[in-house]
LODRENTOR-486278 format. One record per atom (N, C-alpha, C): residue in three letters; z, y, x. Coordinates in steps of 0.05 Angstrom, whole numbers, padded with zeros to 5 digits, always signed. Layout:
N
ALAZYX
...
END
This chain:
73
MET+00499-00844-00658
MET+00519-00863-00651
MET+00524-00863-00620
ASN+00548-00867-00613
ASN+00557-00867-00585
ASN+00548-00893-00571
LYS+00541-00891-00546
LYS+00532-00914-00531
LYS+00555-00934-00526
THR+00579-00923-00520
THR+00601-00941-00516
THR+00610-00955-00542
PHE+00606-00942-00565
PHE+00612-00955-00590
PHE+00593-00978-00594
PHE+00568-00975-00588
PHE+00549-00997-00590
PHE+00556-01020-00572
ILE+00563-01014-00547
ILE+00569-01035-00528
ILE+00595-01050-00536
LYS+00615-01035-00545
LYS+00641-01047-00550
LYS+00644-01059-00578
LYS+00629-01050-00597
LYS+00633-01059-00625
LYS+00610-01075-00636
ILE+00586-01064-00633
ILE+00562-01076-00646
ILE+00551-01100-00630
LEU+00550-01097-00604
LEU+00539-01118-00587
LEU+00553-01144-00588
PRO+00580-01146-00588
PRO+00593-01172-00591
PRO+00587-01185-00618
VAL+00585-01170-00639
VAL+00580-01181-00665
VAL+00551-01192-00666
ALA+00532-01177-00655
ALA+00504-01186-00654
ALA+00501-01211-00636
ALA+00515-01211-00614
ALA+00513-01234-00596
ALA+00526-01258-00609
GLY+00548-01255-00623
GLY+00560-01277-00637
GLY+00542-01288-00659
ALA+00528-01271-00673
ALA+00509-01280-00694
ALA+00486-01296-00682
ILE+00476-01286-00659
ILE+00454-01300-00646
ILE+00463-01327-00635
LEU+00487-01328-00624
LEU+00498-01353-00614
LEU+00504-01373-00637
GLY+00513-01362-00660
GLY+00518-01379-00683
GLY+00493-01392-00693
TYR+00472-01376-00695
TYR+00446-01387-00704
TYR+00435-01406-00684
SER+00438-01400-00658
SER+00428-01418-00637
SER+00442-01445-00638
TYR+00468-01444-00645
TYR+00483-01469-00647
TYR+00472-01485-00671
TYR+00466-01472-00693
TYR+00454-01486-00716
TYR+00427-01498-00708
TYR+00411-01482-00695
TYR+00383-01490-00689
TYR+00382-01513-00669
PHE+00398-01512-00647
PHE+00395-01532-00626
PHE+00414-01555-00629
ILE+00438-01551-00640
ILE+00458-01572-00641
ILE+00464-01581-00670
GLY+00459-01564-00689
GLY+00468-01567-00717
GLY+00465-01594-00729
CYS+00478-01597-00751
CYS+00480-01623-00766
CYS+00457-01625-00786
SER+00441-01645-00784
SER+00418-01648-00802
SER+00425-01663-00827
SER+00448-01677-00828
SER+00454-01693-00851
SER+00466-01677-00874
GLY+00475-01653-00868
GLY+00487-01635-00888
GLY+00516-01639-00893
THR+00529-01656-00877
THR+00558-01662-00881
THR+00575-01643-00865
CYS+00564-01629-00846
CYS+00580-01610-00830
CYS+00580-01583-00844
PRO+00603-01572-00852
PRO+00603-01548-00868
PRO+00593-01523-00854
ILE+00597-01521-00828
ILE+00588-01497-00814
ILE+00560-01500-00802
THR+00555-01522-00789
THR+00529-01524-00774
THR+00506-01534-00791
SER+00510-01541-00816
SER+00487-01551-00832
SER+00473-01528-00846
ASN+00484-01504-00847
ASN+00472-01482-00860
ASN+00468-01459-00841
PRO+00444-01448-00837
PRO+00440-01427-00818
PRO+00455-01401-00825
PHE+00458-01395-00850
PHE+00472-01371-00858
PHE+00502-01372-00851
ILE+00513-01395-00856
ILE+00542-01398-00851
ILE+00547-01398-00821
SER+00531-01412-00805
SER+00535-01412-00776
SER+00530-01385-00764
THR+00511-01370-00774
THR+00506-01343-00764
THR+00530-01324-00771
ALA+00540-01326-00796
ALA+00563-01310-00804
ALA+00588-01318-00789
TYR+00592-01343-00784
TYR+00615-01352-00768
TYR+00613-01341-00739
GLY+00590-01342-00727
GLY+00586-01332-00701
GLY+00591-01301-00700
ALA+00581-01287-00720
ALA+00586-01258-00721
ALA+00616-01252-00725
PHE+00630-01269-00740
PHE+00659-01265-00743
PHE+00674-01269-00717
VAL+00666-01289-00702
VAL+00678-01294-00676
VAL+00672-01270-00657
GLY+00648-01260-00658
GLY+00641-01236-00642
GLY+00657-01212-00651
LEU+00663-01209-00677
LEU+00679-01187-00687
LEU+00708-01189-00676
ILE+00718-01213-00675
ILE+00745-01217-00664
ILE+00746-01208-00634
PHE+00725-01214-00619
PHE+00725-01206-00591
PHE+00721-01175-00589
ALA+00710-01162-00609
ALA+00706-01133-00608
ALA+00731-01117-00612
PHE+00752-01129-00624
PHE+00777-01115-00628
PHE+00790-01109-00602
PRO+00802-01085-00600
PRO+00816-01078-00575
PRO+00842-01094-00572
THR+00850-01098-00547
THR+00874-01113-00541
THR+00896-01093-00533
LYS+00921-01101-00534
LYS+00943-01084-00525
LYS+00942-01081-00495
LYS+00947-01057-00486
LYS+00949-01052-00457
LYS+00978-01048-00450
LYS+00986-01059-00427
LYS+01013-01054-00417
LYS+01014-01028-00403
ASN+01036-01013-00407
ASN+01040-00989-00393
ASN+01054-00996-00366
LYS+01041-00990-00344
LYS+01052-00997-00318
LYS+01075-00978-00310
GLY+01075-00954-00320
GLY+01095-00935-00311
GLY+01121-00937-00326
VAL+01122-00952-00348
VAL+01146-00954-00364
VAL+01162-00978-00357
LYS+01188-00975-00351
LYS+01205-00997-00344
LYS+01217-01009-00369
ASN+01220-01035-00369
ASN+01232-01049-00392
ASN+01261-01054-00385
ASP+01280-01041-00400
ASP+01308-01043-00395
ASP+01319-01070-00401
ASN+01307-01085-00418
ASN+01317-01112-00426
ASN+01315-01132-00403
ASN+01294-01129-00386
ASN+01290-01148-00364
ASN+01306-01140-00339
ASN+01316-01115-00338
ASN+01330-01106-00314
ASN+01360-01106-00317
GLN+01371-01119-00337
GLN+01400-01120-00341
GLN+01412-01141-00322
ASN+01436-01134-00312
ASN+01450-01153-00294
ASN+01471-01168-00308
END
C-alpha cells in the first residue's frame, strides 16, 4: 500500500473513529435517550463516516483557464 494513500484515505477515517469513540466516552449520554452518543458502536461509526467525508478529494480550480462568462461586457 502506498504511503500517501494511507495518509489521505485511511488516516482521516481512523481519526474520525477515534474521535467518535472519545466523544462517547467523555461526553456521551448515559440515559440512553441520545441516539448517537449513547452507543459506542454508533458514535464510532458516525465519527468514521465524518472522517470518510473529509477523505474525499475536493475540486481544484484551474488557474490558467479563463472563464468567458465572467469577462463579458
